[in-house]
C-alpha positions in Angstrom: -3.8 4.5 -25.8 -0.8 6.8 -24.9 -0.7 7.0 -21.1 1.6 8.9 -18.9 1.8 8.4 -15.1 3.2 11.5 -13.3 5.0 10.8 -10.0 7.0 13.0 -7.7 9.6 10.2 -7.2 10.2 6.5 -7.6 11.3 6.2 -4.0 10.5 3.1 -2.0 6.8 3.0 -1.1 3.7 0.9 -1.5 2.0 3.7 -3.4 4.8 3.9 -6.0 4.7 0.1 -6.4 0.9 0.3 -7.1 1.5 2.9 -9.8 4.4 1.1 -11.4 2.4 -2.2 -11.5 -0.6 -0.4 -13.1 1.7 1.2 -15.7 3.5 -2.1 -16.5 0.2 -4.0 -16.7 -1.2 -1.5 -19.2 2.0 -1.6 -21.2 1.8 -5.4 -21.4 -1.7 -5.0 -22.9 -0.3 -3.0 -25.7 -0.7 0.6 -24.5 2.1 3.1 -24.9 2.9 3.9 -21.3 5.6 6.2 -19.7 6.4 7.3 -16.2 7.3 10.9 -15.7 9.0 11.8 -12.5 11.3 14.4 -10.9 13.4 11.6 -9.3 13.9 8.3 -11.2 17.1 7.2 -9.5 15.6 4.5 -7.3 16.3 0.9 -8.3 14.4 -1.0 -5.6 11.7 -2.0 -8.1 11.9 -3.5 -11.6 10.3 -0.8 -13.7 9.2 -2.3 -17.1 8.1 0.9 -18.8 10.1 3.9 -20.0 11.0 6.5 -17.3 11.3 10.2 -18.2 13.0 12.3 -15.5 12.2 16.0 -15.6 12.9 19.1 -13.5 9.4 20.4 -13.5 5.9 19.3 -14.6 4.7 21.6 -17.3 3.8 21.8 -21.0 7.5 21.6 -22.0 8.3 18.4 -20.1 5.1 16.4 -20.1 4.5 14.2 -23.2 1.5 14.6 -25.4 -0.8 11.7 -24.6 -4.4 10.5 -24.5 -4.3 10.1 -20.7 -2.3 11.7 -18.0 -2.5 10.3 -14.5 -1.4 12.6 -11.6 -0.5 10.3 -8.8 0.0 12.6 -5.7 -1.4 16.0 -4.8 1.7 18.1 -5.9 1.4 16.7 -9.4 -2.3 17.3 -10.0 -2.5 21.1 -10.7 0.7 21.2 -12.8 -0.6 18.3 -15.0 -4.0 20.0 -15.4 -2.4 23.3 -16.3 0.0 21.7 -18.9 -3.0 20.6 -21.0 -0.9 18.0 -22.8 -3.5 15.1 -22.6 -7.1 14.7 -23.8 -8.0 13.4 -20.3 -6.4 13.9 -16.9 -7.0 11.8 -13.8 -6.1 12.2 -10.2 -5.1 8.9 -8.6 -5.8 9.1 -4.9 -4.4 6.4 -2.6 -5.3 8.3 0.5 -6.7 11.8 1.4 -3.7 13.7 2.5 -5.4 16.7 4.3 -5.8 14.9 7.7 -2.2 13.7 7.7 0.0 15.5 10.3 3.1 15.5 8.0 1.2 17.2 5.2 -0.9 19.6 7.2 1.5 22.5 6.3 0.6 21.9 2.6 -3.2 22.1 3.1 -3.6 24.9 0.5 -1.8 22.8 -2.1 -3.8 19.8 -1.2 -7.1 21.7 -1.6 -6.0 23.1 -4.9 -5.3 19.6 -6.2 -8.7 18.2 -5.2 -10.6 21.2 -6.5 -9.4 20.4 -10.0 -12.3 19.4 -12.3 -10.8 16.0 -13.2 -12.0 12.5 -12.5 -10.6 10.9 -9.3 -9.3 7.3 -9.2 -9.7 6.1 -5.6 -7.8 3.1 -4.2 -10.5 2.3 -1.7 -14.3 3.0 -1.3 -13.7 4.5 2.2 -12.4 7.6 0.4 -15.7 8.3 -1.2 -17.5 9.9 1.8 -14.4 12.0 2.4 -14.3 13.5 -1.1 -17.8 13.2 -2.7 -19.8 16.4 -2.4 -16.8 18.3 -1.3 -14.7 18.2 -4.5 -15.6 17.8 -8.2 -15.7 14.2 -9.6 -16.6 11.9 -11.0 -15.1 9.3 -8.7 -14.0 5.8 -9.7 -13.1 3.2 -7.0 -10.3 0.8 -8.1 -9.8 -2.4 -6.2 -6.4 -2.9 -4.6 -4.3 -5.6 -6.3 -1.1 -7.6 -5.9 0.7 -10.3 -8.0 -0.4 -13.1 -5.6 1.5 -15.8 -7.4 4.8 -14.0 -6.7 4.1 -14.4 -2.9 3.0 -18.0 -2.9 4.5 -19.8 0.0 6.9 -22.7 -0.6 5.2 -24.7 2.2 1.4 -24.1 1.7 0.5 -27.2 3.8 2.3 -26.1 7.0 -0.3 -26.5 9.8 1.2 -24.5 12.7 3.5 -21.6 13.6 7.2 -22.1 14.1 8.7 -22.5 17.6 9.5 -19.8 18.5 7.1 -17.9 16.3 8.2 -15.0 14.1 6.2 -11.8 14.1 6.6 -9.3 11.3 5.9 -5.5 11.2 6.2 -3.5 8.0 6.5 0.3 7.7 8.5 3.3 8.9 8.4 3.9 12.6 8.5 7.7 11.9 5.1 7.7 10.0 2.4 8.3 12.7 -0.4 6.9 10.6 1.4 3.5 10.3 1.1 3.0 14.1 4.3 1.0 14.2 4.8 1.9 17.9 1.5 0.2 18.8 2.6 -3.1 17.2 6.0 -2.9 18.9 4.4 -2.4 22.3 2.1 -5.4 21.6 5.2 -7.6 20.9 6.8 -6.2 24.0 3.7 -7.1 26.0 3.8 -10.7 24.7 7.4 -11.0 25.7 6.6 -9.5 29.1 4.0 -12.3 29.5 6.7 -14.9 29.0 6.3 -15.7 25.3 9.4 -16.3 23.3 8.5 -14.5 20.1 10.9 -13.2 17.5 10.4 -9.9 15.8 11.3 -9.0 12.2 11.0 -5.5 10.9 11.0 -4.1 7.4 11.1 -0.4 6.6 12.1 2.0 3.9 14.0 4.0 6.6 17.0 2.9 8.8 16.4 1.7 12.3 16.4 4.7 14.7 17.4 4.9 18.3 13.8 5.9 19.2 12.5 2.6 17.8 15.4 0.6 19.3 14.6 2.0 22.8 10.9 1.0 22.5 11.7 -2.5 21.2 14.8 -3.7 19.4 14.0 -6.2 16.6 15.8 -9.5 16.1 16.2 -8.7 12.4 15.8 -5.3 10.8 15.6 -5.1 7.0 16.2 -1.7 5.6 15.0 -0.8 2.0 14.6 -4.3 0.8 14.0 -4.5 -3.0 10.5 -5.5 -4.0 11.8 -8.8 -5.3 13.1 -9.8 -1.8 9.8 -9.2 0.0 8.1 -12.6 -0.8 11.0 -14.4 1.0 10.8 -11.9 3.9 7.1 -12.8 4.4 7.8 -16.5 4.1 10.0 -16.2 7.2 7.0 -15.0 9.3 4.2 -16.7 11.2 2.2 -13.6 11.8 2.0 -10.0 10.5 0.9 -7.1 12.6 -0.5 -4.1 10.7 -1.5 -1.3 13.2 -2.5 1.5 10.9 -4.7 4.4 12.0 -8.0 5.5 10.3 -6.5 8.0 7.8 -4.3 5.3 6.2 -5.3 4.1 2.7 -5.3 0.4 1.7 -1.7 -0.6 2.1 -0.2 -3.6 0.4 1.4 -5.6 3.3 -1.8 -7.3 4.6 -2.6 -8.6 1.2 1.0 -9.6 0.5 1.2 -11.4 3.8 -2.0 -13.3 3.1 -0.8 -14.3 -0.3 2.4 -15.6 1.4 0.4 -17.7 3.8 0.9 -15.4 6.8 -2.1 -14.7 9.0 -2.7 -11.0 9.8 -3.7 -9.0 12.9 -4.7 -5.6 11.8 -6.7 -2.5 12.9 -10.4 -2.1 12.3 -10.2 0.9 10.0 -12.4 1.8 7.0 -9.9 1.0 4.3 -9.6 -2.7 5.4 -13.3 -3.3 5.2 -13.0 -5.2 1.8 -11.2 -8.0 3.8 -13.8 -10.4 5.1 -14.0 -10.9 8.9 -13.0 -14.6 8.7 -9.7 -13.7 6.9 -8.0 -11.5 9.5 -8.1 -10.5 13.2 -9.2 -6.9 13.8 -8.6 -4.7 16.8 -9.4 -1.0 17.4 -6.6 1.4 16.3 -4.1 2.1 19.0 -5.2 -1.0 21.1 -1.9 -2.5 22.2 -3.6 -5.0 24.5 -6.1 -6.1 21.8 -3.3 -6.6 19.3 -1.3 -8.7 21.8 -4.4 -10.7 22.7 -5.3 -11.5 19.1 -1.7 -12.4 18.3 -1.6 -14.8 21.3 -4.9 -16.4 20.3 -3.6 -17.2 16.8 -0.4 -18.6 18.2 -2.2 -20.7 20.8 -4.8 -22.1 18.4 -3.0 -24.0 15.5 -6.3 -24.9 13.9 -7.4 -21.3 13.7 -3.9 -20.3 12.5 -4.0 -22.9 9.7 -7.5 -21.9 8.7 -6.6 -18.3 8.4 -3.5 -19.2 6.4 -5.4 -21.3 3.9 -8.2 -18.7 3.5 -5.7 -15.9 3.2 -3.9 -17.6 0.4 -7.1 -18.2 -1.5 -8.6 -14.7 -0.9 -5.4 -12.9 -2.0 -5.8 -14.5 -5.4 -9.0 -12.5 -5.8 -7.1 -9.2 -5.6 -5.8 -9.6 -9.1 -4.2 -6.9 -11.3 -6.2 -8.0 -14.3 -9.5 -6.7 -12.9 -7.9 -3.3 -12.1 -6.5 -3.1 -15.6 -9.9 -4.0 -17.1 -11.5 -1.1 -15.1 -8.7 1.3 -16.0 -9.0 0.6 -19.7 -12.8 1.2 -19.6 -12.4 4.4 -17.6 -9.5 5.8 -19.7 -11.4 4.9 -22.9 -14.5 6.8 -22.0 -15.0 9.9 -24.1 -15.2 13.4 -22.5 -18.8 14.5 -22.1 
């Protein structure tokens, strides 16, 4: 099949990484795949398919194809209107309407979701938000990571380092990520006398607002994707404090694959992770996140069990099963 993924930008983000991995995986299976974007200058990720940079998305710039995949709400209506593919799909990695930073674009979001095209959903928690409100059909894709790329160099390690190293991934400035909650949890642990080290990774530079709340021991800005496995290998725990509107982000899966136990929030998108794989706390619960972190650090047997189960479970989130499903969906004839 001839397939074009249409992205606003190739800027550093988990959502872009997912799209690029889908595209590269389909290309490796023999499909003719291209990425079309307004901004292809970013080199943080190894892109193994052709990239076409365009000024606008319309019939003059989008390639003729069997399938076009619009990957964020601003791309959907232009791709549909261009009519350059037999089938058009809207790949949704999170419903944008409730997000504070996109609220001013609500009309544009509504226009995108009202398009009569199939929706590819990165998580089943999106179904009740969209089904019955917007036209479908809706297809749920499982999240996936290249687990082998994250495999730890010391899989038999049985306890955290001393002092333990806690990691937090994501931009402080994105409210849905809840980074401030995790920072306050680490500050609470330190206030209780625990010598814990903090490593941060973000697509954005460290700001004074974050530094005032809690200054990290190490801050990694805009690490390339190839450096992230080693970053995880330097951790003993990952805190992931997302709020309900967040999609199914990659860091918890990547941490598990790297042998790093995870404390995360109990939000709908994380329900595919079994209860014995992670520690869950209510969104915004600083004390709960600190408490679960302390429990894992104080109980080496529990820590080692979570580590082993996480490594094994992460292998199940394979890209091949996503590609199998995409090939089946893309190959279906229009009714």
